[in-house]
N, CA, C and O atoms as a GROMACS GRO file, in nm:
protein
  480
    1MET      N    1  -3.163  10.827  11.322
    1MET     CA    2  -3.124  10.782  11.190
    1MET      C    3  -3.221  10.675  11.138
    1MET      O    4  -3.260  10.678  11.021
    2LEU      N    5  -3.259  10.582  11.224
    2LEU     CA    6  -3.351  10.476  11.184
    2LEU      C    7  -3.485  10.534  11.144
    2LEU      O    8  -3.547  10.490  11.047
    3ARG      N    9  -3.530  10.634  11.219
    3ARG     CA   10  -3.658  10.698  11.187
    3ARG      C   11  -3.649  10.767  11.050
    3ARG      O   12  -3.745  10.762  10.973
    4PHE      N   13  -3.537  10.831  11.021
    4PHE     CA   14  -3.517  10.897  10.892
    4PHE      C   15  -3.525  10.794  10.778
    4PHE      O   16  -3.590  10.820  10.677
    5LEU      N   17  -3.459  10.680  10.794
    5LEU     CA   18  -3.461  10.577  10.690
    5LEU      C   19  -3.602  10.520  10.673
    5LEU      O   20  -3.642  10.488  10.561
    6SER      N   21  -3.676  10.508  10.781
    6SER     CA   22  -3.813  10.460  10.773
    6SER      C   23  -3.900  10.555  10.693
    6SER      O   24  -3.984  10.512  10.614
    7VAL      N   25  -3.881  10.684  10.714
    7VAL     CA   26  -3.957  10.785  10.640
    7VAL      C   27  -3.922  10.780  10.491
    7VAL      O   28  -4.010  10.787  10.406
    8ILE      N   29  -3.794  10.767  10.460
    8ILE     CA   30  -3.749  10.757  10.320
    8ILE      C   31  -3.811  10.633  10.254
    8ILE      O   32  -3.859  10.641  10.141
    9LEU      N   33  -3.809  10.520  10.323
    9LEU     CA   34  -3.866  10.397  10.269
    9LEU      C   35  -4.017  10.412  10.247
    9LEU      O   36  -4.069  10.368  10.144
   10ALA      N   37  -4.085  10.473  10.341
   10ALA     CA   38  -4.230  10.493  10.326
   10ALA      C   39  -4.260  10.583  10.206
   10ALA      O   40  -4.353  10.555  10.131
   11LEU      N   41  -4.183  10.689  10.188
   11LEU     CA   42  -4.203  10.778  10.074
   11LEU      C   43  -4.176  10.705   9.943
   11LEU      O   44  -4.248  10.725   9.845
   12ALA      N   45  -4.075  10.621   9.940
   12ALA     CA   46  -4.044  10.546   9.819
   12ALA      C   47  -4.159  10.450   9.785
   12ALA      O   48  -4.196  10.438   9.668
   13LEU      N   49  -4.213  10.384   9.884
   13LEU     CA   50  -4.325  10.293   9.860
   13LEU      C   51  -4.449  10.368   9.814
   13LEU      O   52  -4.521  10.320   9.726
   14LEU      N   53  -4.475  10.484   9.872
   14LEU     CA   54  -4.592  10.561   9.834
   14LEU      C   55  -4.580  10.619   9.694
   14LEU      O   56  -4.680  10.640   9.625
   15SER      N   57  -4.458  10.645   9.651
   15SER     CA   58  -4.440  10.704   9.518
   15SER      C   59  -4.436  10.598   9.408
   15SER      O   60  -4.442  10.633   9.290
   16ALA      N   61  -4.425  10.470   9.444
   16ALA     CA   62  -4.424  10.363   9.343
   16ALA      C   63  -4.562  10.353   9.281
   16ALA      O   64  -4.662  10.382   9.346
   17PRO      N   65  -4.569  10.311   9.154
   17PRO     CA   66  -4.699  10.295   9.089
   17PRO      C   67  -4.786  10.196   9.166
   17PRO      O   68  -4.737  10.102   9.228
   18ALA      N   69  -4.916  10.220   9.161
   18ALA     CA   70  -5.010  10.136   9.235
   18ALA      C   71  -5.000   9.990   9.194
   18ALA      O   72  -5.014   9.902   9.279
   19GLU      N   73  -4.978   9.963   9.065
   19GLU     CA   74  -4.969   9.824   9.018
   19GLU      C   75  -4.851   9.752   9.082
   19GLU      O   76  -4.860   9.634   9.116
   20ALA      N   77  -4.741   9.823   9.099
   20ALA     CA   78  -4.622   9.762   9.158
   20ALA      C   79  -4.643   9.733   9.306
   20ALA      O   80  -4.591   9.635   9.358
   21ARG      N   81  -4.720   9.818   9.375
   21ARG     CA   82  -4.746   9.797   9.517
   21ARG      C   83  -4.843   9.682   9.539
   21ARG      O   84  -4.831   9.610   9.638
   22ARG      N   85  -4.938   9.664   9.449
   22ARG     CA   86  -5.039   9.559   9.462
   22ARG      C   87  -5.003   9.441   9.374
   22ARG      O   88  -5.066   9.418   9.270
   23LYS      N   89  -4.904   9.367   9.415
   23LYS     CA   90  -4.860   9.253   9.336
   23LYS      C   91  -4.966   9.143   9.346
   23LYS      O   92  -4.999   9.096   9.455
   24LYS      N   93  -5.018   9.102   9.231
   24LYS     CA   94  -5.120   8.998   9.228
   24LYS      C   95  -5.056   8.861   9.242
   24LYS      O   96  -4.954   8.832   9.180
   25GLU      N   97  -5.116   8.779   9.325
   25GLU     CA   98  -5.070   8.642   9.339
   25GLU      C   99  -5.117   8.562   9.219
   25GLU      O  100  -5.232   8.577   9.176
   26PRO      N  101  -5.030   8.478   9.162
   26PRO     CA  102  -5.073   8.397   9.048
   26PRO      C  103  -5.183   8.299   9.090
   26PRO      O  104  -5.192   8.262   9.207
   27VAL      N  105  -5.265   8.258   8.995
   27VAL     CA  106  -5.377   8.169   9.024
   27VAL      C  107  -5.363   8.042   8.941
   27VAL      O  108  -5.340   8.048   8.820
   28LEU      N  109  -5.378   7.929   9.007
   28LEU     CA  110  -5.376   7.800   8.940
   28LEU      C  111  -5.502   7.784   8.857
   28LEU      O  112  -5.613   7.792   8.911
   29GLU      N  113  -5.487   7.762   8.727
   29GLU     CA  114  -5.601   7.750   8.637
   29GLU      C  115  -5.626   7.604   8.604
   29GLU      O  116  -5.532   7.528   8.579
   30ASN      N  117  -5.753   7.563   8.603
   30ASN     CA  118  -5.788   7.423   8.578
   30ASN      C  119  -5.762   7.378   8.435
   30ASN      O  120  -5.749   7.258   8.410
   31ASN      N  121  -5.754   7.471   8.341
   31ASN     CA  122  -5.736   7.433   8.201
   31ASN      C  123  -5.590   7.435   8.157
   31ASN      O  124  -5.560   7.442   8.038
   32LYS      N  125  -5.499   7.429   8.254
   32LYS     CA  126  -5.356   7.428   8.224
   32LYS      C  127  -5.289   7.313   8.298
   32LYS      O  128  -5.335   7.269   8.403
   33ALA      N  129  -5.180   7.265   8.240
   33ALA     CA  130  -5.097   7.162   8.304
   33ALA      C  131  -4.973   7.232   8.359
   33ALA      O  132  -4.899   7.297   8.284
   34TYR      N  133  -4.950   7.220   8.488
   34TYR     CA  134  -4.836   7.285   8.553
   34TYR      C  135  -4.733   7.180   8.591
   34TYR      O  136  -4.767   7.075   8.645
   35VAL      N  137  -4.607   7.209   8.564
   35VAL     CA  138  -4.498   7.126   8.613
   35VAL      C  139  -4.413   7.214   8.704
   35VAL      O  140  -4.357   7.315   8.660
   36PHE      N  141  -4.405   7.174   8.829
   36PHE     CA  142  -4.327   7.248   8.930
   36PHE      C  143  -4.190   7.181   8.941
   36PHE      O  144  -4.181   7.060   8.959
   37TYR      N  145  -4.084   7.261   8.930
   37TYR     CA  146  -3.949   7.205   8.924
   37TYR      C  147  -3.848   7.295   8.992
   37TYR      O  148  -3.874   7.412   9.020
   38LEU      N  149  -3.732   7.238   9.017
   38LEU     CA  150  -3.613   7.312   9.057
   38LEU      C  151  -3.503   7.277   8.956
   38LEU      O  152  -3.490   7.161   8.917
   39LYS      N  153  -3.427   7.375   8.915
   39LYS     CA  154  -3.321   7.353   8.816
   39LYS      C  155  -3.216   7.253   8.866
   39LYS      O  156  -3.154   7.184   8.785
   40SER      N  157  -3.195   7.246   8.996
   40SER     CA  158  -3.092   7.158   9.052
   40SER      C  159  -3.138   7.012   9.064
   40SER      O  160  -3.058   6.926   9.101
   41CYS      N  161  -3.262   6.983   9.035
   41CYS     CA  162  -3.319   6.849   9.051
   41CYS      C  163  -3.300   6.767   8.923
   41CYS      O  164  -3.349   6.806   8.817
   42PRO      N  165  -3.228   6.653   8.930
   42PRO     CA  166  -3.206   6.571   8.810
   42PRO      C  167  -3.335   6.516   8.750
   42PRO      O  168  -3.349   6.511   8.628
   43MET      N  169  -3.429   6.474   8.833
   43MET     CA  170  -3.556   6.422   8.781
   43MET      C  171  -3.636   6.533   8.714
   43MET      O  172  -3.705   6.510   8.615
   44CYS      N  173  -3.627   6.653   8.769
   44CYS     CA  174  -3.696   6.769   8.710
   44CYS      C  175  -3.639   6.797   8.570
   44CYS      O  176  -3.714   6.827   8.478
   45ARG      N  177  -3.508   6.788   8.556
   45ARG     CA  178  -3.446   6.812   8.425
   45ARG      C  179  -3.494   6.710   8.323
   45ARG      O  180  -3.519   6.745   8.207
   46LYS      N  181  -3.509   6.585   8.364
   46LYS     CA  182  -3.560   6.482   8.273
   46LYS      C  183  -3.704   6.512   8.234
   46LYS      O  184  -3.742   6.498   8.117
   47ALA      N  185  -3.784   6.552   8.331
   47ALA     CA  186  -3.924   6.586   8.302
   47ALA      C  187  -3.932   6.705   8.208
   47ALA      O  188  -4.012   6.705   8.115
   48LEU      N  189  -3.851   6.806   8.232
   48LEU     CA  190  -3.852   6.925   8.146
   48LEU      C  191  -3.806   6.892   8.005
   48LEU      O  192  -3.857   6.950   7.908
   49LYS      N  193  -3.712   6.799   7.991
   49LYS     CA  194  -3.668   6.757   7.857
   49LYS      C  195  -3.786   6.694   7.782
   49LYS      O  196  -3.808   6.724   7.665
   50HIS      N  197  -3.859   6.608   7.849
   50HIS     CA  198  -3.978   6.544   7.790
   50HIS      C  199  -4.081   6.651   7.749
   50HIS      O  200  -4.137   6.646   7.640
   51ILE      N  201  -4.103   6.745   7.837
   51ILE     CA  202  -4.201   6.852   7.811
   51ILE      C  203  -4.155   6.938   7.694
   51ILE      O  204  -4.235   6.974   7.608
   52ASP      N  205  -4.026   6.972   7.691
   52ASP     CA  206  -3.974   7.054   7.580
   52ASP      C  207  -3.988   6.982   7.446
   52ASP      O  208  -4.019   7.044   7.345
   53GLU      N  209  -3.964   6.850   7.446
   53GLU     CA  210  -3.973   6.774   7.322
   53GLU      C  211  -4.117   6.766   7.269
   53GLU      O  212  -4.137   6.759   7.148
   54ARG      N  213  -4.215   6.767   7.358
   54ARG     CA  214  -4.354   6.747   7.316
   54ARG      C  215  -4.444   6.870   7.325
   54ARG      O  216  -4.537   6.886   7.247
   55TYR      N  217  -4.416   6.956   7.420
   55TYR     CA  218  -4.514   7.061   7.452
   55TYR      C  219  -4.455   7.202   7.459
   55TYR      O  220  -4.520   7.292   7.513
   56LEU      N  221  -4.337   7.223   7.408
   56LEU     CA  222  -4.268   7.352   7.423
   56LEU      C  223  -4.352   7.470   7.375
   56LEU      O  224  -4.352   7.576   7.438
   57SER      N  225  -4.424   7.454   7.265
   57SER     CA  226  -4.498   7.567   7.208
   57SER      C  227  -4.640   7.578   7.262
   57SER      O  228  -4.715   7.666   7.219
   58ARG      N  229  -4.679   7.492   7.354
   58ARG     CA  230  -4.816   7.495   7.405
   58ARG      C  231  -4.828   7.587   7.526
   58ARG      O  232  -4.761   7.566   7.626
   59PRO      N  233  -4.914   7.689   7.517
   59PRO     CA  234  -4.930   7.780   7.630
   59PRO      C  235  -5.006   7.718   7.747
   59PRO      O  236  -5.006   7.774   7.857
   60ASP      N  237  -5.072   7.604   7.725
   60ASP     CA  238  -5.146   7.540   7.834
   60ASP      C  239  -5.062   7.444   7.916
   60ASP      O  240  -5.111   7.382   8.010
   61VAL      N  241  -4.933   7.429   7.880
   61VAL     CA  242  -4.838   7.350   7.958
   61VAL      C  243  -4.738   7.449   8.016
   61VAL      O  244  -4.656   7.506   7.943
   62VAL      N  245  -4.746   7.469   8.146
   62VAL     CA  246  -4.674   7.578   8.212
   62VAL      C  247  -4.562   7.522   8.301
   62VAL      O  248  -4.587   7.442   8.391
   63ARG      N  249  -4.441   7.567   8.274
   63ARG     CA  250  -4.326   7.532   8.359
   63ARG      C  251  -4.321   7.632   8.473
   63ARG      O  252  -4.327   7.753   8.451
   64VAL      N  253  -4.311   7.583   8.598
   64VAL     CA  254  -4.312   7.670   8.714
   64VAL      C  255  -4.187   7.645   8.798
   64VAL      O  256  -4.169   7.538   8.856
   65ASP      N  257  -4.100   7.746   8.802
   65ASP     CA  258  -3.974   7.738   8.875
   65ASP      C  259  -3.999   7.763   9.024
   65ASP      O  260  -4.045   7.871   9.062
   66LEU      N  261  -3.969   7.664   9.107
   66LEU     CA  262  -3.992   7.678   9.251
   66LEU      C  263  -3.888   7.766   9.319
   66LEU      O  264  -3.900   7.793   9.439
   67ALA      N  265  -3.788   7.811   9.246
   67ALA     CA  266  -3.692   7.906   9.302
   67ALA      C  267  -3.752   8.047   9.307
   67ALA      O  268  -3.698   8.136   9.371
   68ARG      N  269  -3.864   8.065   9.239
   68ARG     CA  270  -3.930   8.197   9.235
   68ARG      C  271  -4.048   8.199   9.331
   68ARG      O  272  -4.115   8.098   9.352
   69GLU      N  273  -4.072   8.313   9.389
   69GLU     CA  274  -4.182   8.330   9.484
   69GLU      C  275  -4.317   8.295   9.422
   69GLU      O  276  -4.401   8.232   9.486
   70GLU      N  277  -4.338   8.336   9.297
   70GLU     CA  278  -4.464   8.308   9.228
   70GLU      C  279  -4.483   8.157   9.210
   70GLU      O  280  -4.595   8.106   9.219
   71GLY      N  281  -4.374   8.086   9.184
   71GLY     CA  282  -4.379   7.942   9.168
   71GLY      C  283  -4.419   7.872   9.296
   71GLY      O  284  -4.500   7.779   9.295
   72ARG      N  285  -4.363   7.918   9.407
   72ARG     CA  286  -4.399   7.859   9.536
   72ARG      C  287  -4.544   7.889   9.572
   72ARG      O  288  -4.610   7.806   9.635
   73ALA      N  289  -4.594   8.006   9.534
   73ALA     CA  290  -4.734   8.040   9.561
   73ALA      C  291  -4.827   7.949   9.481
   73ALA      O  292  -4.929   7.904   9.533
   74LEU      N  293  -4.794   7.921   9.356
   74LEU     CA  294  -4.875   7.830   9.274
   74LEU      C  295  -4.870   7.688   9.329
   74LEU      O  296  -4.972   7.619   9.333
   75LEU      N  297  -4.751   7.643   9.371
   75LEU     CA  298  -4.741   7.509   9.429
   75LEU      C  299  -4.826   7.499   9.555
   75LEU      O  300  -4.891   7.397   9.577
   76GLN      N  301  -4.826   7.602   9.636
   76GLN     CA  302  -4.907   7.601   9.758
   76GLN      C  303  -5.056   7.584   9.723
   76GLN      O  304  -5.128   7.515   9.794
   77GLN      N  305  -5.100   7.647   9.617
   77GLN     CA  306  -5.239   7.631   9.574
   77GLN      C  307  -5.266   7.486   9.533
   77GLN      O  308  -5.372   7.431   9.565
   78CYS      N  309  -5.172   7.424   9.462
   78CYS     CA  310  -5.186   7.284   9.420
   78CYS      C  311  -5.191   7.194   9.544
   78CYS      O  312  -5.275   7.104   9.552
   79VAL      N  313  -5.102   7.217   9.639
   79VAL     CA  314  -5.098   7.139   9.763
   79VAL      C  315  -5.230   7.150   9.838
   79VAL      O  316  -5.282   7.049   9.886
   80GLN      N  317  -5.284   7.269   9.848
   80GLN     CA  318  -5.412   7.289   9.917
   80GLN      C  319  -5.527   7.226   9.839
   80GLN      O  320  -5.616   7.165   9.899
   81LYS      N  321  -5.527   7.240   9.709
   81LYS     CA  322  -5.634   7.188   9.625
   81LYS      C  323  -5.648   7.036   9.642
   81LYS      O  324  -5.760   6.985   9.651
   82PHE      N  325  -5.535   6.965   9.647
   82PHE     CA  326  -5.538   6.820   9.652
   82PHE      C  327  -5.510   6.763   9.791
   82PHE      O  328  -5.512   6.642   9.810
   83GLY      N  329  -5.485   6.849   9.888
   83GLY     CA  330  -5.457   6.801  10.023
   83GLY      C  331  -5.328   6.721  10.032
   83GLY      O  332  -5.320   6.623  10.106
   84ILE      N  333  -5.229   6.762   9.956
   84ILE     CA  334  -5.100   6.691   9.951
   84ILE      C  335  -5.027   6.712  10.083
   84ILE      O  336  -5.014   6.824  10.131
   85LYS      N  337  -4.980   6.602  10.142
   85LYS     CA  338  -4.910   6.609  10.271
   85LYS      C  339  -4.758   6.624  10.256
   85LYS      O  340  -4.696   6.698  10.332
   86GLY      N  341  -4.699   6.555  10.160
   86GLY     CA  342  -4.555   6.562  10.138
   86GLY      C  343  -4.528   6.581   9.990
   86GLY      O  344  -4.588   6.512   9.907
   87VAL      N  345  -4.440   6.671   9.956
   87VAL     CA  346  -4.414   6.704   9.816
   87VAL      C  347  -4.284   6.640   9.770
   87VAL      O  348  -4.182   6.648   9.837
   88VAL      N  349  -4.291   6.575   9.653
   88VAL     CA  350  -4.174   6.520   9.584
   88VAL      C  351  -4.172   6.585   9.447
   88VAL      O  352  -4.271   6.576   9.374
   89ILE      N  353  -4.061   6.650   9.412
   89ILE     CA  354  -4.056   6.717   9.283
   89ILE      C  355  -3.997   6.625   9.178
   89ILE      O  356  -3.918   6.536   9.210
   90PRO      N  357  -4.034   6.647   9.052
   90PRO     CA  358  -4.130   6.746   9.005
   90PRO      C  359  -4.273   6.710   9.045
   90PRO      O  360  -4.307   6.594   9.070
   91VAL      N  361  -4.355   6.814   9.052
   91VAL     CA  362  -4.498   6.798   9.081
   91VAL      C  363  -4.574   6.843   8.956
   91VAL      O  364  -4.542   6.944   8.895
   92PHE      N  365  -4.675   6.765   8.921
   92PHE     CA  366  -4.760   6.796   8.806
   92PHE      C  367  -4.901   6.818   8.857
   92PHE      O  368  -4.957   6.733   8.926
   93CYS      N  369  -4.958   6.931   8.823
   93CYS     CA  370  -5.094   6.967   8.863
   93CYS      C  371  -5.170   6.996   8.734
   93CYS      O  372  -5.144   7.095   8.666
   94ILE      N  373  -5.264   6.906   8.702
   94ILE     CA  374  -5.333   6.913   8.573
   94ILE      C  375  -5.482   6.900   8.597
   94ILE      O  376  -5.533   6.790   8.618
   95GLY      N  377  -5.553   7.012   8.593
   95GLY     CA  378  -5.697   7.009   8.614
   95GLY      C  379  -5.734   6.948   8.747
   95GLY      O  380  -5.703   7.004   8.852
   96ASP      N  381  -5.802   6.831   8.743
   96ASP     CA  382  -5.844   6.767   8.867
   96ASP      C  383  -5.753   6.650   8.905
   96ASP      O  384  -5.793   6.563   8.983
   97LYS      N  385  -5.631   6.649   8.850
   97LYS     CA  386  -5.535   6.543   8.878
   97LYS      C  387  -5.400   6.602   8.917
   97LYS      O  388  -5.366   6.715   8.882
   98TYR      N  389  -5.323   6.522   8.990
   98TYR     CA  390  -5.185   6.560   9.018
   98TYR      C  391  -5.103   6.432   9.034
   98TYR      O  392  -5.158   6.326   9.065
   99PHE      N  393  -4.974   6.443   9.012
   99PHE     CA  394  -4.882   6.336   9.047
   99PHE      C  395  -4.745   6.397   9.070
   99PHE      O  396  -4.718   6.511   9.032
  100MET      N  397  -4.659   6.318   9.134
  100MET     CA  398  -4.526   6.367   9.171
  100MET      C  399  -4.420   6.268   9.126
  100MET      O  400  -4.445   6.149   9.112
  101GLY      N  401  -4.299   6.321   9.105
  101GLY     CA  402  -4.187   6.238   9.065
  101GLY      C  403  -4.182   6.222   8.915
  101GLY      O  404  -4.268   6.272   8.842
  102TRP      N  405  -4.077   6.150   8.868
  102TRP     CA  406  -4.062   6.132   8.723
  102TRP      C  407  -4.010   5.993   8.692
  102TRP      O  408  -3.917   5.944   8.756
  103SER      N  409  -4.071   5.931   8.593
  103SER     CA  410  -4.032   5.798   8.544
  103SER      C  411  -4.101   5.779   8.410
  103SER      O  412  -4.172   5.869   8.363
  104GLY      N  413  -4.081   5.665   8.348
  104GLY     CA  414  -4.153   5.635   8.223
  104GLY      C  415  -4.303   5.634   8.246
  104GLY      O  416  -4.380   5.678   8.160
  105LYS      N  417  -4.345   5.582   8.361
  105LYS     CA  418  -4.487   5.579   8.396
  105LYS      C  419  -4.542   5.722   8.412
  105LYS      O  420  -4.654   5.751   8.370
  106ALA      N  421  -4.462   5.808   8.472
  106ALA     CA  422  -4.504   5.948   8.489
  106ALA      C  423  -4.515   6.018   8.354
  106ALA      O  424  -4.606   6.098   8.334
  107ALA      N  425  -4.422   5.989   8.263
  107ALA     CA  426  -4.427   6.050   8.129
  107ALA      C  427  -4.556   6.009   8.058
  107ALA      O  428  -4.622   6.092   7.997
  108ALA      N  429  -4.590   5.880   8.067
  108ALA     CA  430  -4.713   5.831   8.003
  108ALA      C  431  -4.836   5.896   8.068
  108ALA      O  432  -4.931   5.932   7.999
  109ALA      N  433  -4.834   5.910   8.200
  109ALA     CA  434  -4.947   5.974   8.270
  109ALA      C  435  -4.961   6.119   8.228
  109ALA      O  436  -5.072   6.166   8.202
  110LEU      N  437  -4.850   6.190   8.219
  110LEU     CA  438  -4.854   6.330   8.176
  110LEU      C  439  -4.914   6.341   8.036
  110LEU      O  440  -5.004   6.421   8.013
  111ASP      N  441  -4.864   6.260   7.944
  111ASP     CA  442  -4.915   6.264   7.808
  111ASP      C  443  -5.065   6.232   7.804
  111ASP      O  444  -5.141   6.298   7.733
  112SER      N  445  -5.106   6.133   7.879
  112SER     CA  446  -5.246   6.093   7.885
  112SER      C  447  -5.334   6.205   7.941
  112SER      O  448  -5.440   6.234   7.887
  113TYR      N  449  -5.288   6.268   8.048
  113TYR     CA  450  -5.366   6.375   8.111
  113TYR      C  451  -5.378   6.496   8.018
  113TYR      O  452  -5.483   6.560   8.013
  114ILE      N  453  -5.271   6.527   7.945
  114ILE     CA  454  -5.276   6.641   7.853
  114ILE      C  455  -5.372   6.611   7.738
  114ILE      O  456  -5.447   6.699   7.697
  115VAL      N  457  -5.369   6.489   7.686
  115VAL     CA  458  -5.463   6.450   7.581
  115VAL      C  459  -5.605   6.461   7.635
  115VAL      O  460  -5.693   6.515   7.568
  116GLU      N  461  -5.628   6.410   7.755
  116GLU     CA  462  -5.760   6.416   7.818
  116GLU      C  463  -5.805   6.561   7.840
  116GLU      O  464  -5.922   6.594   7.822
  117MET      N  465  -5.711   6.646   7.879
  117MET     CA  466  -5.743   6.785   7.913
  117MET      C  467  -5.782   6.864   7.787
  117MET      O  468  -5.879   6.939   7.789
  118HIS      N  469  -5.706   6.848   7.680
  118HIS     CA  470  -5.726   6.933   7.561
  118HIS      C  471  -5.718   6.859   7.429
  118HIS      O  472  -5.701   6.921   7.324
  119GLY      N  473  -5.730   6.732   7.433
  119GLY     CA  474  -5.726   6.657   7.308
  119GLY      C  475  -5.588   6.649   7.245
  119GLY      O  476  -5.577   6.646   7.122
  120GLY      N  477  -5.484   6.647   7.328
  120GLY     CA  478  -5.348   6.625   7.276
  120GLY      C  479  -5.282   6.750   7.240
  120GLY      O  480  -5.167   6.749   7.195
   0.00000   0.00000   0.00000
């Protein structure tokens, strides 16, 4: 029975479109500002509120949900890029800079980095 199910699964995978089988890993882009968050995190919600108030319509400010596999893959790239040892969310990865956590100082840093990155 197990062998039969294995054959059925293999046939299903082979019949799936090639694009679906070759899922591309997302890539961290230097010309975008990423905010990595979890919906259950109170500091993340505050950061997202700030981002929504100022940058909601900007495609270069990307919200990344860490509950999703793609979000965790992007965060791993940020961690490797900067050699981060311990992660505190929210995490902001902006070009050649990163910071973690949320406060008034973090809000000012985010705004400053976005202005620096793309002129506001």
